[in-house]
C-alpha positions in Angstrom: 13.2 102.3 -28.0 15.1 104.3 -25.4 17.0 102.7 -22.6 15.0 103.8 -19.8 11.9 102.5 -21.5 13.6 99.1 -22.1 14.6 98.9 -18.5 11.2 99.6 -17.2 9.7 97.0 -19.3 12.3 94.5 -18.2 11.6 95.4 -14.6 7.8 95.0 -15.2 8.5 91.6 -16.9 10.5 90.6 -13.9 7.7 91.4 -11.5 5.2 89.8 -13.6 7.3 86.6 -13.4 7.6 86.8 -9.7 4.0 87.2 -9.4 3.3 84.1 -11.6 5.9 82.1 -9.8 4.3 83.0 -6.4 0.8 82.1 -7.8 1.9 78.7 -9.2 4.6 77.6 -6.4 2.2 78.0 -3.6 -0.4 75.5 -4.6 2.0 73.1 -5.9 4.1 73.2 -2.6 0.9 72.5 -0.6 0.0 69.5 -3.1 3.4 68.0 -2.8 3.4 68.3 1.1 -0.1 66.8 0.9 1.2 63.8 -1.0 4.1 63.5 1.4 1.9 63.3 4.2 -0.3 60.6 2.5 2.8 58.5 1.6 4.0 58.6 5.1 0.9 57.7 6.7 0.4 54.9 4.0 4.2 53.8 4.8 3.0 53.6 8.6 0.1 51.5 7.7 2.3 49.2 5.8 4.7 49.1 8.7 1.8 48.2 11.0 0.4 45.6 8.9 3.7 44.1 8.4 4.3 43.8 12.0 0.9 42.3 12.6 1.7 39.7 9.7 5.1 38.9 11.2 3.1 38.0 14.5 0.8 35.8 12.6 3.5 34.1 10.8 5.4 33.7 14.1 2.1 31.7 15.3 1.6 29.6 12.1 5.0 28.8 10.9 8.0 26.8 12.4 11.2 28.0 13.4 14.3 26.6 11.7 17.9 26.6 12.9 20.8 27.8 10.6 24.0 25.9 10.5 27.3 26.6 8.8 27.6 27.7 5.1 29.1 25.1 2.9 30.1 25.1 -0.6 30.0 28.7 -2.2 32.4 31.3 -1.0 29.8 34.1 -2.1 29.3 36.6 0.6 25.7 36.6 1.7 24.2 39.7 3.5 23.2 38.4 7.1 20.3 39.9 8.8 20.3 40.7 12.7 18.4 37.5 13.2 21.1 35.3 11.7 23.6 36.8 14.1 21.3 35.3 16.6 22.0 31.9 15.4 18.4 31.0 14.1 15.8 32.6 11.7 12.6 33.5 13.0 9.4 32.4 11.3 8.6 35.7 10.1 11.7 35.6 8.1 10.3 32.7 6.0 7.6 35.2 4.5 9.9 36.4 2.0 10.7 32.6 1.1 7.1 32.0 0.7 6.6 35.3 -1.4 9.4 34.1 -3.6 7.9 30.6 -4.2 4.4 32.3 -5.0 6.2 34.8 -7.5 8.5 32.4 -9.3 8.8 28.5 -8.6 12.0 28.5 -10.8 14.0 30.6 -8.6 14.0 28.0 -5.7 17.5 26.4 -5.1 17.1 22.6 -5.8 21.1 22.0 -6.0 22.7 19.9 -3.3 25.7 21.5 -1.5 28.7 19.9 -0.4 27.0 18.9 2.9 26.9 15.4 4.0 23.0 15.5 4.3 21.2 17.8 1.9 17.5 17.4 0.7 16.1 19.4 -2.3 12.8 21.5 -1.8 9.5 20.1 -2.6 6.7 22.7 -2.0 3.4 21.7 -1.4 0.4 23.9 -2.1 -2.3 24.0 0.4 -6.1 23.8 -0.5 -6.4 27.3 0.7 -3.9 28.3 -1.9 -1.1 28.9 0.5 2.4 27.1 0.4 3.8 24.5 2.7 7.5 24.4 3.1 8.5 20.9 2.8 11.7 19.1 1.7 12.3 16.3 -0.7 13.3 13.4 1.4 12.8 10.4 -0.7 16.3 9.3 -0.7 16.4 9.6 3.1 13.1 7.5 3.1 14.7 4.7 1.4 17.6 4.4 3.7 15.5 4.7 6.8 14.7 1.3 8.3 10.9 0.5 8.8 8.9 1.0 12.1 6.5 -1.8 13.4 3.9 0.7 14.5 2.0 2.0 11.6 -0.8 4.5 11.0 -4.2 2.8 11.0 -5.7 1.9 7.7 -8.2 4.5 6.6 -10.8 2.1 5.2 -10.9 0.2 8.7 -11.5 3.5 10.3 -14.5 4.1 8.1 -15.9 0.8 8.6 -15.6 1.3 12.3 -17.3 4.7 12.2 -19.9 3.3 10.0 -20.8 0.6 12.5 -21.5 3.3 15.3 -24.7 4.7 13.4 -24.6 7.9 15.5 -26.7 11.0 15.1 -24.3 13.8 16.1 -20.6 14.2 15.3 -17.7 16.6 16.1 -14.1 16.7 14.5 -11.0 18.2 16.1 -7.9 19.1 14.0 -4.6 19.7 15.8 -2.7 22.7 14.5 0.8 22.0 13.4 0.9 18.7 15.2 4.2 17.6 13.3 5.9 20.9 14.5 4.7 20.4 18.1 7.1 17.6 18.4 10.8 18.4 19.1 13.5 16.7 17.2 16.6 15.5 18.9 19.8 17.3 18.2 21.6 14.2 17.0 18.9 13.6 14.4 18.9 17.0 13.0 21.7 16.8 10.4 20.0 14.1 8.3 17.1 16.6 7.6 19.4 19.5 6.3 18.4 21.5 3.3 19.9 24.5 1.5 18.3 27.8 0.6 20.1 30.9 -0.8 23.5 29.4 0.0 22.7 28.9 3.6 22.1 25.3 5.0 19.2 24.8 7.4 17.7 22.0 9.4 14.6 21.3 11.2 14.4 21.4 15.1 10.8 19.9 14.9 9.5 16.9 13.2 9.6 17.5 9.5 6.9 16.9 7.0 7.9 14.5 4.1 9.7 12.2 6.2 8.0 8.7 6.1 8.1 8.1 9.9 6.7 11.6 10.8 2.9 10.4 10.4 3.6 7.2 12.6 5.7 9.1 15.3 2.9 12.1 15.5 -0.1 9.5 15.7 1.6 7.4 18.4 2.3 10.4 20.5 -1.1 11.8 20.2 -2.6 8.4 20.8 -0.7 7.7 23.9 -1.6 11.2 25.3 -5.3 10.6 25.0 -4.9 7.0 26.4 -3.0 8.6 29.4 -5.7 11.1 29.7 -8.5 8.6 29.7 -10.2 10.2 26.7 -13.8 9.3 25.9 -14.6 7.1 22.8 -13.2 8.4 19.7 -11.3 7.7 16.4 -7.9 9.3 15.5 -6.2 9.3 12.3 -2.7 11.3 12.6 -4.1 14.7 13.7 -7.6 14.3 12.9 -10.0 13.0 15.7 -13.7 12.4 15.6 -16.2 11.9 18.4 -20.0 11.0 18.0 -23.0 10.5 20.2 -26.8 10.5 20.1 -27.3 14.1 21.3 -25.4 17.3 20.7 -24.7 17.7 24.3 -22.9 14.3 24.7 -20.7 15.0 21.6 -19.9 18.5 22.9 -18.7 17.1 26.4 -16.7 14.5 24.6 -15.1 17.0 22.3 -14.3 19.2 25.2 -12.6 16.6 27.2 -10.4 15.6 24.4 -9.5 19.4 23.9 -8.6 19.8 27.5 -6.3 16.7 27.3 -4.5 17.8 24.3 -4.0 21.4 25.5 -2.5 20.0 28.8 -0.3 17.9 26.7 1.2 21.0 24.9 -0.7 20.7 21.6 -2.2 23.5 19.8 -5.9 23.6 18.7 -7.4 26.4 16.6 -11.2 27.3 17.0 -11.5 27.3 13.2 -10.3 23.8 13.1 -13.0 22.2 15.5 -16.3 21.4 13.7 -19.5 20.5 15.5 -21.5 19.1 17.1 -23.5 18.8 14.0 -25.7 15.8 12.4 -23.7 16.3 9.2 -19.9 16.5 9.1 -16.7 15.6 7.2 -14.0 13.4 8.3 -11.0 12.2 6.3 -12.7 13.7 3.2 -15.9 11.7 3.7 -19.4 13.3 4.5 -20.9 11.5 7.4 -24.6 11.6 8.5 -26.5 9.0 10.5 -23.6 6.6 10.2 -23.5 6.7 6.5 -20.8 7.7 4.4 -21.5 10.1 1.1 -19.5 11.8 -1.4 -19.4 15.4 -0.4 -21.2 17.8 -2.8 -18.0 19.9 -3.6 -16.3 16.8 -4.7 -19.1 15.7 -7.1 -19.1 19.3 -8.5 -15.2 19.4 -9.0 -15.4 15.9 -10.8 -18.4 16.4 -12.9 -16.8 19.8 -14.0 -13.6 18.5 -15.3 -12.7 18.4 -19.0 -11.7 15.4 -21.1 -8.1 14.6 -20.4 -5.6 15.5 -23.3 -2.6 13.5 -22.0 -1.7 10.5 -19.9 -0.8 12.8 -16.6 -4.3 14.4 -16.9 -5.9 10.8 -17.2 -4.1 9.6 -14.2 -5.0 12.7 -12.3 -8.7 12.1 -13.0 -8.6 8.3 -12.2 -6.7 9.4 -8.8 -9.8 11.8 -8.1 -12.4 9.1 -8.7 -10.5 6.1 -7.4 -11.2 7.0 -3.6 -14.9 6.7 -4.3 -14.9 3.3 -6.1 -16.7 1.5 -3.3 -19.8 3.8 -3.9 -19.8 2.8 -7.8 -21.1 -0.6 -9.0 -18.7 -2.2 -11.5 -16.1 0.7 -11.1 -13.3 -1.5 -12.6 -15.2 -2.3 -15.9 -16.4 1.1 -16.4 -12.8 2.8 -16.1 -10.9 -0.2 -18.0 -10.7 1.9 -21.3 -9.3 4.9 -19.2 -6.4 2.7 -17.7 -5.6 1.6 -21.1 -4.3 4.9 -22.3 -2.3 5.4 -19.2 0.0 2.4 -19.7 3.6 3.2 -20.6 3.7 1.0 -23.7 0.5 2.6 -25.2 0.4 5.8 -26.9 -2.2 8.3 -25.6 -5.3 8.2 -27.9 -8.7 9.6 -26.8 -11.3 7.6 -28.6 -15.0 6.8 -28.4 -14.4 4.2 -25.7 -12.3 6.6 -23.4 -15.2 9.3 -23.9 -17.9 7.1 -23.2 -16.2 5.7 -20.1 -15.4 9.2 -19.2 -18.9 10.4 -19.3 -20.4 7.2 -17.5 -18.2 7.4 -14.8 -19.0 11.1 -13.9 -22.6 10.3 -14.1 -22.2 7.4 -11.6 -20.4 9.9 -9.4 -23.2 12.3 -9.6 -25.7 9.6 -8.6 -23.6 7.8 -6.2 -25.5 6.3 -3.1 -24.7 6.7 0.7 -23.2 3.5 2.3 -24.2 2.1 5.6 -24.7 2.2 8.6 -23.7 -1.3 9.5 -26.4 -2.8 11.5 -26.4 -5.9 13.8 -29.1 -8.0 15.2 -30.8 -11.3 14.3 -33.4 -9.6 12.3 -30.6 -8.0 10.0 -29.9 -9.9 6.8 -26.7 -9.8 5.1 -26.8 -10.2 1.4 -23.9 -10.7 -0.8 -24.6 -10.3 -4.7 -21.6 -11.5 -6.9 -21.3 -11.9 -10.6 -18.4 -12.5 -13.1 -18.6 -10.7 -16.6 -16.4 -10.7 -19.6 -14.1 -8.0 -18.2 -14.0 -8.8 -14.5 -15.6 -9.5 -11.3 -18.0 -7.7 -9.1 -19.8 -8.0 -5.9 -21.8 -5.9 -3.5 -22.9 -6.2 0.1 -26.4 -5.3 1.3 -28.1 -5.4 4.6 -31.9 -5.6 4.8 -33.9 -5.0 8.0 -37.5 -6.0 8.8 -39.9 -4.7 6.4 -37.2 -3.5 3.9 -37.3 -5.0 0.3 -34.3 -3.8 -1.4 -31.9 -2.9 1.7 -29.0 -0.6 2.0 -25.7 -1.1 0.3 -22.5 -1.3 2.4 -20.1 -1.4 -0.4 -19.6 -2.1 -4.0 -16.3 -3.8 -5.3 -14.9 -4.8 -8.7 -11.9 -5.8 -10.1 -10.4 -7.0 -13.7 -9.2 -10.5 -14.2 -5.6 -11.3 -13.2 -3.3 -13.6 -15.3 -5.1 -16.7 -16.4 -8.4 -16.1 -14.6 -10.0 -14.8 -17.9 -9.5 -18.1 -19.2 -11.5 -19.8 -16.4 -15.0 -21.6 -17.1 -18.0 -19.5 -16.1 -18.6 -21.7 -13.1 -14.9 -21.0 -11.8 -15.4 -17.3 -12.4 -18.6 -17.1 -10.3 -16.9 -19.4 -7.5 -13.9 -16.9 -7.7 -16.3 -13.9 -7.5 -18.2 -15.3 -4.5 -14.7 -16.1 -2.8 -13.5 -12.5 -3.1 -17.0 -11.4 -2.1 -16.8 -13.2 1.3 -13.3 -12.0 1.9 -14.5 -8.4 1.3 -17.6 -8.7 3.2 -15.9 -10.3 6.4 -13.9 -7.1 6.7 -17.1 -5.0 6.9 -19.3 -7.3 9.0 -16.5 -9.7 10.6 -18.3 -13.2 10.9 -21.7 -12.5 10.3 -23.8 -15.0 8.0 -23.5 -14.3 4.3 -26.3 -14.9 1.7 -24.6 -15.5 -1.6 -26.7 -14.9 -4.7 -24.6 -15.5 -7.8 -25.9 -16.8 -11.3 -24.9 -20.2 -12.5 -23.7 -21.1 -8.8 -26.0 -23.9 -7.6 -24.0 -25.2 -4.7 -21.2 -23.6 -2.6 -19.6 -23.9 0.6 -17.4 -21.1 1.6 -15.3 -22.2 4.7 -17.7 -22.7 7.4 -20.2 -20.1 6.5 -23.8 -21.2 5.9 -24.9 -20.7 2.3 -28.6 -20.3 0.8 -28.8 -21.6 -2.8 -31.6 -21.9 -5.3 -32.9 -25.2 -6.4 -32.2 -25.7 -10.3 -34.4 -28.0 -12.4 -31.6 -29.9 -14.4 -33.6 -33.2 -15.3 -33.1 -34.2 -18.9 -34.5 -36.9 -21.1 -32.5 -40.2 -21.5 -32.2 -39.7 -25.1 -30.5 -36.5 -24.6 -28.2 -37.9 -21.7 -27.0 -40.6 -24.2 -26.3 -38.2 -26.7 -24.2 -36.0 -24.5 -22.5 -39.2 -23.2 -21.3 -39.9 -26.8 -20.3 -36.3 -27.5 -18.2 -36.4 -24.4 -16.7 -39.7 -25.2 -15.8 -38.5 -28.7 -14.1 -35.2 -27.2 -12.1 -37.3 -24.5 -10.9 -39.6 -27.5 -9.7 -36.6 -29.5 -8.0 -34.9 -26.5 -4.2 -34.9 -26.5 -4.0 -33.6 -22.8 -6.4 -36.5 -21.8 -4.4 -39.0 -23.6 -1.2 -37.9 -21.8 -2.8 -38.1 -18.4 -4.0 -41.6 -19.2 -0.3 -42.6 -20.0 1.0 -41.1 -16.9 -1.6 -43.0 -14.7 -0.1 -46.2 -15.9 3.3 -45.3 -14.2 2.8 -45.3 -10.5 5.0 -42.2 -9.3 7.3 -43.3 -6.5 8.8 -41.0 -3.9 11.8 -43.2 -3.8 13.3 -45.3 -6.7 10.9 -43.6 -9.3 11.7 -40.7 -11.6 13.8 -38.8 -9.0 16.2 -42.0 -8.6 18.6 -40.8 -11.0 19.0 -37.2 -9.2 21.1 -36.2 -6.5 20.4 -33.9 -3.6 19.6 -30.2 -5.0 19.6 -31.6 -8.6 15.6 -31.6 -9.1 13.1 -29.2 -7.8 9.2 -28.6 -7.9 8.1 -25.1 -7.6 4.7 -23.3 -7.3 2.8 -20.3 -6.0 0.3 -20.2 -3.2 -2.0 -17.1 -2.8 -2.5 -15.5 0.9 -4.2 -12.5 2.2 -2.5 -9.4 1.4 -0.2 -7.9 4.1 0.4 -4.3 4.6 3.7 -4.5 2.8 1.5 -5.6 -0.3 2.9 -9.3 -0.5 0.1 -11.7 -1.3 2.0 -14.7 -3.0 4.5 -17.1 -1.7 6.9 -19.0 -4.2 7.4 -22.6 -2.8 10.2 -24.7 -3.9 10.5 -28.4 -3.0 13.6 -30.5 -3.4 12.3 -33.6 -5.2 14.5 -36.4 -3.6 14.1 -35.3 0.2 11.1 -33.0 0.1 13.0 -30.0 1.6 11.1 -26.8 1.4 12.1 -23.3 0.8 9.8 -20.2 0.5 9.8 -16.7 -0.9 7.3 -14.2 -0.3 6.5 -11.8 -3.2 3.9 -9.0 -4.0 3.2 -10.3 -7.2 3.4 -13.9 -9.2 5.6 -13.0 -12.0 8.6 -14.3 -14.0 10.9 -11.9 -12.6 10.0 -12.8 -8.9 10.2 -16.4 -9.7 13.7 -15.9 -11.1 14.7 -14.0 -7.9 13.2 -16.6 -5.7 15.2 -19.4 -7.3 18.5 -17.5 -7.2 18.0 -16.5 -3.6 16.6 -19.6 -2.0 17.9 -22.4 -4.3 20.9 -21.4 -6.4 22.7 -19.7 -3.7 22.0 -22.2 -0.8 21.7 -25.5 -2.8 23.6 -25.0 -6.0 22.4 -25.0 -9.5 19.8 -27.7 -10.4 19.6 -29.7 -13.3 15.7 -29.9 -13.5 12.8 -27.7 -12.2 9.2 -28.5 -12.7 6.1 -26.3 -12.5 2.7 -25.9 -14.0 1.8 -23.8 -17.1 1.1 -20.5 -15.3 2.3 -17.4 -17.1 4.8 -16.7 -14.3 6.4 -19.9 -15.3 6.0 -20.4 -19.0 7.2 -17.3 -20.8 10.4 -16.3 -22.9 12.1 -14.5 -19.6 11.9 -18.0 -18.0 13.1 -19.8 -20.8 16.1 -17.6 -21.3 17.2 -17.8 -17.7 16.9 -21.6 -17.6 18.8 -22.0 -20.9 21.6 -19.6 -19.6 22.0 -21.8 -16.3 21.7 -25.1 -18.1 18.4 -26.1 -16.3 15.9 -28.3 -17.8 12.5 -26.9 -17.3 9.5 -29.2 -17.3 5.9 -28.2 -17.3 3.3 -30.7 -15.6 0.5 -32.1 -17.6 -2.6 -29.9 -17.4 -5.5 -31.0 -15.0 -3.3 -34.0 -13.7 -2.7 -33.4 -10.0 -0.2 -36.5 -9.7 2.4 -34.6 -11.7 2.6 -31.9 -9.2 1.9 -34.0 -6.2 5.2 -33.1 -4.1 4.9 -29.4 -4.1 1.0 -29.5 -3.9 1.4 -31.7 -0.8 3.9 -29.2 0.7 1.6 -26.2 -0.2 -1.1 -27.9 2.0 1.3 -28.4 5.0 2.6 -25.0 4.6 -1.0 -23.4 4.6 -1.8 -25.6 7.7 1.2 -24.4 9.7 0.4 -20.8 8.7 -3.0 -21.0 9.9 -2.1 -22.8 13.2 0.5 -20.2 13.9 -2.0 -17.4 13.2 -4.8 -18.5 15.6 -6.9 -20.3 13.0 -6.5 -17.5 10.4 -3.7 -16.3 8.2 -3.1 -13.2 10.2 0.4 -12.0 10.2 1.4 -14.8 7.9 4.5 -13.2 6.7 6.0 -13.1 10.4 5.3 -16.7 10.7 6.5 -18.1 7.3 10.1 -18.7 8.6 8.7 -20.8 11.6 6.2 -22.5 9.3 8.8 -23.5 6.7 10.9 -25.1 9.5 8.0 -26.8 11.0 7.1 -28.3 7.5 10.7 -29.5 7.0 10.7 -31.1 10.4 7.4 -32.5 9.9 5.7 -30.4 12.5 7.7 -31.6 15.4 9.3 -28.9 17.4 11.0 -31.6 19.6 12.8 -33.2 16.7 15.8 -31.3 15.3 15.7 -30.8 11.5 18.1 -29.4 9.0 17.1 -25.7 9.8 18.7 -26.6 13.6 21.7 -28.2 12.5 25.3 -26.9 13.2 27.3 -25.2 11.9 25.0 -22.4 10.5 25.9 -19.6 8.4 23.9 -16.4 7.4 22.5 -15.4 4.1 20.6 -12.3 4.1 19.8 -12.3 7.7 18.5 -16.1 7.4 20.4 -18.9 9.2 20.7 -21.9 6.9 22.4 -25.3 7.3 25.8 -25.6 5.6 25.5 -27.7 2.5 28.7 -28.8 0.9 29.0 -30.2 -2.6 31.3 -32.9 -1.9 31.5 -36.2 0.2 28.4 -38.1 0.9 26.1 -35.3 0.0 23.1 -36.4 -2.4 24.4 -40.0 -2.2 22.2 -43.1 -1.2 23.4 -44.6 1.8 22.5 -47.4 4.3 22.2 -46.7 8.2 23.7 -49.5 10.5 21.4 -50.6 12.9 22.4 -51.1 16.7 21.4 -54.6 16.5 23.2 -57.3 14.2 19.8 -58.8 13.4 18.1 -55.7 12.3 18.6 -54.7 8.5 20.1 -51.4 7.5 17.9 -48.4 6.7 18.1 -46.8 3.2 18.1 -43.1 2.8 19.7 -40.1 1.1 22.1 -37.6 2.5 20.9 -34.2 2.0 23.0 -31.7 4.4 26.0 -32.0 6.7 25.4 -32.0 10.5 27.7 -30.8 13.4 30.9 -32.5 13.4 31.1 -35.7 11.5 27.5 -36.5 11.1 25.1 -36.2 8.4 21.5 -35.7 7.9 19.7 -38.3 6.2 16.1 -38.4 4.7 14.9 -42.1 4.9 12.4 -43.6 2.7 9.4 -42.9 5.0 10.4 -39.2 4.8 11.6 -38.9 8.3 15.0 -37.2 8.8 17.9 -38.4 11.1 21.3 -37.1 12.0 23.7 -40.0 11.9 27.6 -40.3 12.7 29.5 -40.9 9.5 30.8 -44.1 11.1 27.3 -45.7 11.0 26.8 -45.3 7.2 27.5 -47.4 4.3 27.8 -46.0 0.8 26.3 -48.0 -1.8 
């Protein structure tokens, strides 16, 4: 090929390539430009949404203030917001996003700060996260407050008694975060995130006193504003009435008071007026409380648990509704067995049957209430004692009703030695527990007890209706029963021991206690009282055998460990180690732990003869005196008995006289765990038998026992007639 032809051919090829490039580049460039335009619009839209999201978060989240970075020297990139000395709410969006993506990326390590709490995120019911801190260590060191949040069950009883037709609920938005936190209190609530230490400037969630403070401030605000009748539980409020207009006006007034006080209320958090509403997780309609449908569906849809944690979660979900289920404790007892620490998890046929039965009971649970009053309303208490526990239920019957309406179902398993009670004792126990539970619902209304095998019963001063039982038997059968009983008593070792004990008359002075000095012999026992808010319902009573000096120790449970703690704190540390301790045969006294402890301390532990009251006469007498004093101080009830326990103990030791000084008023005094007690010296006259010189030479000296040292050179003497005197040492004759 010639060169000219080659050049022409190359030129033609170049032209063709340029034409092809123009044909391709034009549309491609146009498409790229269109994509860039779309990306720019999308970026603008994202910025707009992000800006709007920041505004929403600024309304819903709280501000946290940054404090000095401690610990790590790693440089952190600071945003302009950090330069201003605080972090806006919107900046927390990235924190919440991180916690949603990866929970393990959260910084749970404490820095070198004096106060620092680890993160403890809480997922809300809507699926969002709530920023909280684990303040369990701080809560343990925080002293208690006298004020407390009202009991939720008491609020339900009160609302049940209203029997209203219309309801409305109000929820205060971010109630805790509406309360400023004093500057001097902020350091103790510090926490660290990404190397920076922060603290709250508002009342934080997770601190044990936050609900109490919030409830008290809202309650004070409503009282000052003269709010209409309502019930309040922290930041939740409910009003009621017979018409929708009445409820609307009440709710409007309360909302106005709260807004003027600076609290925020969202429209979405105001429900009603409506004839049916949810408050504190319970569905309310016509004064009756019911299990919400969504709760029933959630529980019935649960699968059988595969481990202890899932079993505990299931029991927690159904336990709140136990008052709607007859014999709840007996049904779920197989489920509790697999949750015990000493037992391995084993899901057997019993557990599966209990699981299916309790779900069926939840699905068919009845509504409770309303509580009605009036002369025509009869309150019926059904109580029963089965093989595995006690159960009782309270019903109300109105005119023309045959069955009545239930107000609640209660049940519990046997505790301690209760399972060994006779059938009659179990029935009496069920009736007693039932009356106590019923009195919380209907106060002092008359009870009608219908208990099997309970022919006669008198519970305090409440009138009781009973059924007549035809128990007449022929004379021949009576004689046969008499011979059988006589033979059983003849063969009974316990009966023989009681007979032998009755032959020896127990003496307060000069009897079996004569060989012991003061503080060497004690009788102990437990008494049961109504449970306090702190969970205490037992008192360990300890009586010094020679003088009758009483020591008390309140505990939540009657256990061997609490018995040892009470003896060490009230007896060993104050009066020295005893030589002899007497008690009954209860499981909290008769076990290996007590035996080991007594042997290590050289204490002879003696158990009373069963069913023989005189054996424990001294401590039983003091138990009765203590209960009498507690009831008198509580206004004919055991209300606030724990607060009155110290005074009641002193009154028992001084035999109820506030004018006559007793050992608890003696000087000098020293303090043990905040309690002032008489100084007891283990020397001199302590514990010795002495004679008190009389003022007249014709009168005989009075015999007594020295049990404590008084002010100066005086001694406290317990006379034979159980009276106490403070006598100068010069008026005493030893021997």
